C-alpha positions as CSV (number, residue, x, y, z in Angstrom):
1,M,0.0,0.0,0.0
2,A,2.8,2.4,0.9
3,K,4.6,1.7,-2.3
4,F,1.4,2.3,-4.3
5,L,0.7,5.6,-2.6
6,A,4.3,6.8,-3.2
7,K,3.9,6.0,-6.9
8,R,0.6,7.9,-7.1
9,A,2.1,10.9,-5.2
10,L,5.0,10.9,-7.8
11,S,2.5,10.7,-10.7
12,L,0.5,13.6,-9.2
13,I,3.6,15.8,-9.5
14,F,4.0,15.0,-13.2
15,V,0.3,15.5,-13.8
16,V,0.3,18.9,-12.2
17,I,3.4,19.9,-14.2
18,G,1.8,18.7,-17.4
19,I,-1.6,20.3,-16.7
20,T,-0.1,23.7,-15.9
21,L,2.2,23.6,-18.9
22,I,-0.7,22.8,-21.2
23,V,-2.8,25.6,-19.7
24,F,0.0,28.1,-20.0
25,I,0.7,27.3,-23.6
26,A,-3.1,27.2,-24.5
27,T,-3.9,30.5,-22.9
28,H,-0.9,32.3,-24.5
29,C,-2.0,31.0,-27.9
30,L,-5.4,32.6,-27.6
31,P,-6.0,35.7,-29.7
32,A,-7.4,37.6,-26.7
33,D,-5.0,39.9,-24.8
34,P,-5.1,39.5,-20.9
35,A,-3.3,42.8,-20.5
36,R,-6.1,44.6,-22.4
37,A,-8.7,42.7,-20.4
38,A,-7.1,43.7,-17.1
39,A,-6.6,47.3,-18.2
40,G,-10.2,47.7,-19.4
41,P,-11.8,48.3,-22.8
42,S,-11.2,52.1,-22.6
43,A,-7.5,51.9,-21.8
44,S,-5.0,53.4,-24.2
45,K,-2.2,51.5,-25.8
46,E,0.3,53.0,-23.3
47,Q,-1.9,51.9,-20.4
48,V,-2.2,48.4,-21.8
49,E,1.6,48.2,-22.1
50,E,2.0,49.4,-18.6
51,K,-0.4,46.8,-17.4
52,R,1.4,44.1,-19.4
53,V,4.7,45.0,-17.6
54,E,3.0,45.3,-14.2
55,L,1.6,41.8,-14.6
56,G,4.8,40.3,-16.0
57,L,3.2,39.4,-19.3
58,D,6.1,41.0,-21.2
59,R,8.4,38.2,-20.2
60,P,8.9,35.0,-22.1
61,V,6.3,32.4,-21.5
62,Y,8.8,29.9,-20.1
63,V,10.0,32.5,-17.5
64,Q,6.4,33.1,-16.5
65,Y,5.8,29.4,-16.2
66,L,8.9,28.7,-14.1
67,D,8.0,31.6,-11.7
68,Y,4.5,30.1,-11.4
69,M,5.9,26.6,-10.6
70,K,8.2,28.1,-8.0
71,G,5.3,29.8,-6.3
72,L,3.2,26.6,-6.5
73,L,5.8,24.8,-4.4
74,H,4.8,27.2,-1.6
75,F,1.1,27.0,-2.5
76,D,1.4,30.5,-4.1
77,M,-0.5,30.7,-7.3
78,G,0.1,34.4,-7.9
79,K,-2.4,37.2,-7.8
80,S,-5.6,37.6,-9.9
81,Y,-5.2,40.1,-12.7
82,K,-8.7,41.4,-12.0
83,S,-9.2,41.4,-8.2
84,K,-5.5,41.7,-7.2
85,Q,-6.2,39.1,-4.5
86,P,-4.1,35.9,-4.1
87,V,-5.4,33.2,-6.3
88,T,-5.0,30.6,-3.6
89,Q,-7.2,32.6,-1.3
90,E,-9.8,33.2,-4.0
91,I,-9.9,29.4,-4.8
92,S,-10.0,28.3,-1.2
93,S,-12.9,30.6,-0.4
94,R,-15.0,29.0,-3.2
95,L,-13.8,25.4,-3.1
96,A,-16.0,24.3,-0.3
97,A,-19.2,25.5,-2.1
98,T,-18.3,23.4,-5.2
99,M,-17.2,20.4,-3.2
100,E,-20.4,20.4,-1.0
101,L,-22.5,20.5,-4.2
102,T,-20.4,17.8,-5.9
103,V,-20.0,15.4,-3.0
104,L,-23.6,15.5,-2.0
105,S,-24.7,14.9,-5.6
106,L,-22.2,12.1,-5.9
107,I,-23.4,10.3,-2.8
108,I,-27.1,10.6,-3.6
109,F,-26.8,9.6,-7.3
110,F,-24.5,6.6,-6.5
111,I,-27.0,5.2,-3.9
112,I,-30.0,5.8,-6.2
113,A,-28.2,4.2,-9.2
114,L,-27.2,1.1,-7.2
115,L,-30.7,0.6,-5.9
116,M,-32.4,1.2,-9.2
117,G,-29.9,-0.9,-11.1
118,S,-30.2,-3.7,-8.6
119,I,-34.0,-3.7,-8.7
120,A,-34.1,-3.6,-12.5
121,A,-31.7,-6.6,-12.6
122,L,-33.6,-8.6,-10.0
123,K,-37.0,-7.8,-11.6
124,R,-35.7,-8.3,-15.2
125,N,-38.3,-7.9,-17.9
126,R,-41.0,-6.9,-15.5
127,V,-42.9,-3.6,-15.4
128,I,-40.5,-2.0,-12.9
129,D,-37.5,-3.0,-15.0
130,H,-39.0,-1.3,-18.1
131,I,-39.8,1.8,-16.1
132,I,-36.3,2.0,-14.7
133,R,-34.7,1.5,-18.1
134,F,-36.9,4.2,-19.6
135,L,-36.0,6.6,-16.9
136,S,-32.3,5.8,-17.3
137,V,-32.4,6.5,-21.0
138,G,-34.2,9.8,-20.3
139,S,-31.6,10.7,-17.8
140,M,-28.8,10.1,-20.3
141,A,-30.6,12.1,-23.0
142,V,-31.1,15.3,-21.0
143,P,-28.0,17.4,-20.3
144,P,-27.8,18.5,-16.6
145,Y,-27.7,22.2,-17.5
146,W,-30.9,21.9,-19.6
147,L,-32.5,20.1,-16.7
148,A,-31.3,22.8,-14.3
149,L,-33.1,25.4,-16.4
150,L,-36.3,23.4,-16.5
151,L,-36.2,22.8,-12.8
152,Q,-35.5,26.4,-12.1
153,Y,-38.4,27.6,-14.3
154,F,-41.0,25.2,-13.0
155,L,-40.0,24.7,-9.3
156,Y,-38.8,28.3,-8.6
157,Y,-40.4,30.7,-11.2
158,K,-43.8,28.9,-11.5
159,A,-44.4,27.0,-8.3
160,Q,-42.2,29.1,-5.9
161,W,-41.3,25.9,-4.0
162,F,-37.5,26.4,-4.0
163,P,-35.1,29.4,-4.2
164,S,-33.5,30.2,-7.6
165,G,-30.0,29.9,-6.3
166,Y,-27.2,31.0,-3.9
167,R,-26.2,29.0,-0.9
168,L,-28.4,30.9,1.5
169,P,-31.0,33.8,1.3
170,A,-29.5,37.2,0.5
171,G,-28.0,38.9,3.6
172,M,-27.9,35.8,5.7
173,A,-24.5,34.8,7.1
174,G,-23.4,31.2,6.9
175,P,-22.5,29.0,9.9
176,D,-19.1,29.3,11.6
177,T,-16.6,27.5,9.3
178,V,-15.6,24.0,10.3
179,T,-15.6,22.1,7.0
180,G,-16.9,24.9,4.7
181,F,-20.0,22.6,4.0
182,Y,-23.0,24.6,5.2
183,L,-25.1,21.5,5.8
184,L,-22.4,19.8,7.9
185,D,-21.3,22.9,9.7
186,S,-24.9,23.9,10.6
187,A,-25.6,20.4,11.9
188,I,-22.4,20.4,14.0
189,Q,-23.4,23.7,15.6
190,G,-27.0,22.5,16.0
191,N,-28.4,25.3,13.9
192,W,-31.3,23.4,12.3
193,T,-32.9,26.5,10.8
194,L,-29.8,27.2,8.9
195,F,-29.5,23.5,8.0
196,A,-33.0,23.5,6.5
197,L,-32.4,26.7,4.5
198,S,-29.1,25.3,3.2
199,A,-30.8,22.1,2.2
200,K,-33.5,24.0,0.4
201,H,-31.0,26.0,-1.6
202,L,-29.0,22.8,-2.4
203,F,-32.1,20.9,-3.7
204,L,-32.4,22.2,-7.3
205,P,-28.7,22.1,-8.2
206,V,-28.2,18.7,-6.6
207,L,-31.3,17.3,-8.3
208,S,-30.0,18.6,-11.6
209,L,-26.7,16.7,-11.2
210,V,-28.2,13.6,-9.7
211,I,-30.7,13.1,-12.5
212,G,-28.2,14.0,-15.2
213,Y,-25.6,11.5,-14.0
214,C,-27.8,8.7,-12.6
215,G,-28.9,7.0,-15.8
216,I,-25.7,5.5,-17.1
217,T,-24.6,4.2,-13.7
218,T,-28.1,2.6,-13.2
219,R,-27.9,0.8,-16.6
220,M,-24.3,-0.4,-15.9
221,M,-25.3,-1.7,-12.4
222,R,-28.2,-3.6,-14.0
223,T,-25.9,-5.1,-16.6
224,Q,-23.2,-6.1,-14.2
225,L,-25.6,-7.7,-11.7
226,L,-27.3,-9.7,-14.4
227,Q,-23.9,-11.0,-15.5
228,E,-22.9,-12.0,-12.0
229,L,-26.2,-13.7,-11.4
230,R,-25.5,-16.0,-14.4
231,Q,-22.0,-17.0,-13.0
232,D,-21.3,-20.6,-11.9
233,Y,-20.4,-19.6,-8.4
234,I,-23.8,-18.1,-7.9
235,R,-25.4,-21.4,-9.0
236,T,-23.1,-23.3,-6.7
237,A,-24.1,-21.0,-3.7
238,R,-27.8,-21.6,-4.5
239,S,-27.3,-25.3,-4.8
240,K,-25.8,-25.4,-1.3
241,G,-29.0,-24.0,0.1
242,I,-27.8,-20.5,0.9
243,Q,-30.6,-18.0,1.2
244,E,-31.2,-15.9,-2.0
245,R,-30.8,-12.7,-0.1
246,T,-27.4,-13.7,1.1
247,V,-26.3,-14.9,-2.3
248,I,-27.3,-11.5,-3.8
249,R,-25.8,-9.3,-1.1
250,R,-22.6,-11.1,-0.2
251,H,-21.6,-12.5,-3.6
252,A,-23.4,-11.0,-6.6
253,M,-23.7,-7.4,-5.4
254,K,-20.1,-7.2,-4.1
255,N,-18.6,-8.4,-7.4
256,A,-21.0,-6.3,-9.5
257,I,-20.0,-3.1,-7.7
258,S,-16.3,-3.3,-8.5
259,P,-16.6,-2.1,-12.2
260,I,-19.1,0.6,-11.1
261,L,-16.4,2.1,-8.9
262,T,-14.2,2.8,-12.0
263,M,-17.1,4.6,-13.6
264,L,-17.8,6.5,-10.4
265,G,-14.3,7.9,-10.4
266,M,-14.7,9.1,-14.0
267,Q,-18.1,10.5,-13.3
268,A,-16.9,12.3,-10.2
269,G,-14.3,14.2,-12.3
270,G,-16.9,14.9,-15.0
271,M,-19.3,16.1,-12.3
272,I,-16.8,18.6,-10.9
273,G,-16.3,20.0,-14.4
274,G,-20.1,19.8,-15.1
275,T,-20.8,22.1,-12.1
276,V,-19.5,25.0,-14.1
277,L,-22.9,25.6,-15.9
278,I,-24.9,24.4,-13.0
279,E,-23.2,27.0,-10.7
280,K,-23.8,29.7,-13.2
281,I,-27.5,28.9,-13.6
282,F,-28.1,28.8,-9.8
283,S,-25.6,31.7,-9.0
284,W,-23.7,29.2,-6.9
285,P,-20.5,30.9,-5.5
286,G,-18.2,28.0,-6.3
287,L,-15.2,27.3,-8.5
288,G,-17.3,26.7,-11.6
289,S,-18.8,30.2,-11.8
290,Y,-15.4,31.7,-10.8
291,A,-13.8,29.8,-13.7
292,L,-16.2,31.3,-16.2
293,E,-15.5,34.8,-14.9
294,A,-11.7,34.1,-15.2
295,I,-12.1,32.8,-18.8
296,M,-14.2,35.9,-19.8
297,S,-11.6,38.3,-18.3
298,M,-8.6,36.2,-19.5
299,D,-7.3,36.0,-15.9
300,L,-4.6,33.5,-16.8
301,L,-3.3,32.7,-13.2
302,V,-6.8,32.0,-12.0
303,I,-7.5,29.7,-15.0
304,A,-4.2,27.9,-14.3
305,G,-4.9,27.7,-10.6
306,I,-8.5,26.3,-11.0
307,T,-7.3,23.8,-13.6
308,T,-4.5,22.6,-11.3
309,V,-6.9,22.2,-8.3
310,M,-9.4,20.3,-10.4
311,A,-6.7,17.9,-11.7
312,V,-5.5,17.2,-8.2
313,I,-9.0,16.5,-7.0
314,F,-9.7,14.2,-9.9
315,I,-6.5,12.2,-9.2
316,L,-7.3,12.0,-5.5
317,I,-10.8,10.7,-6.2
318,N,-9.4,8.0,-8.5
319,L,-6.8,7.1,-5.8
320,I,-9.7,6.6,-3.3
321,V,-11.5,4.4,-5.9
322,D,-8.4,2.3,-6.4
323,I,-8.0,1.7,-2.7
324,S,-11.7,0.9,-2.3
325,Y,-11.2,-2.0,-4.7
326,V,-9.1,-3.8,-2.1
327,L,-11.7,-3.2,0.6
328,I,-14.6,-4.5,-1.6
329,D,-12.7,-7.4,-3.2
330,P,-9.7,-8.8,-1.4
331,R,-8.6,-10.6,-4.5
332,V,-7.5,-7.3,-6.0
333,R,-4.0,-6.2,-5.1
334,L,-2.6,-2.7,-5.5
335,S,0.5,-2.6,-7.6
């Protein structure tokens, strides 16, 4: 295990180097001028050039990149061209909002997908199976951002059941920061009024992500469980008189879940990236909406910082998935 973690830590370093290098090259190849964006549309050529020198954009790209990597060793991602605030501080203030939305959506959709996929497999070709398969196809056909717009229109604008966005009502302060997750922090502090408000604001964006990502995992769980139920070891277990519930839970389900974990790791990364539009639609103060602002204003250091953080999170998620293989199936060994 220690050797495996050391290898993953080493690979993380190379991934960060590769990601930041690609981002730097890509952003400097764009036709837009970040110095012009930082100086403002009404700035003169002289003011734009002064801003370029001030931001260090007049230096060669490789010099800018090396300086950025030196700062990254000390968790210093530079300062935003637009706000003049440290990028690390700006990202950390928004990361918890994105992670709360993503983690909660991931947990809920994974549980629902496992349950629905298992029911569909165990009730194969019955009415409930057809209903679940129909819903799964519908889930895969509708993009999460389009679903978010529909939910916002019908459940906020028409029905007025849920708020249109934000983490809490305007002017209301969040709980004292422990984890940065409003639901968890308000529960820890016993503030159930704030907990209920936070849950109400989370409902629509979480529902958009859950429905949008649930379909493919449900179908895969159904397929994997059906394959396991046809295996010889399942027939052997049944012939020994083991209860059907035990056969399904301890044998078929355990082996069917392993391939699902691989997809879960990939979907977690996709979900983090997919929150960009969801956050914009619901005015969610997370990394996604901040990334869009940075792209529109050509704030290169913010773009590089967010991309780096997203890459690290994606690698850590897949590391957790790899380790969970061993916990679920002892036959798997990390190497």
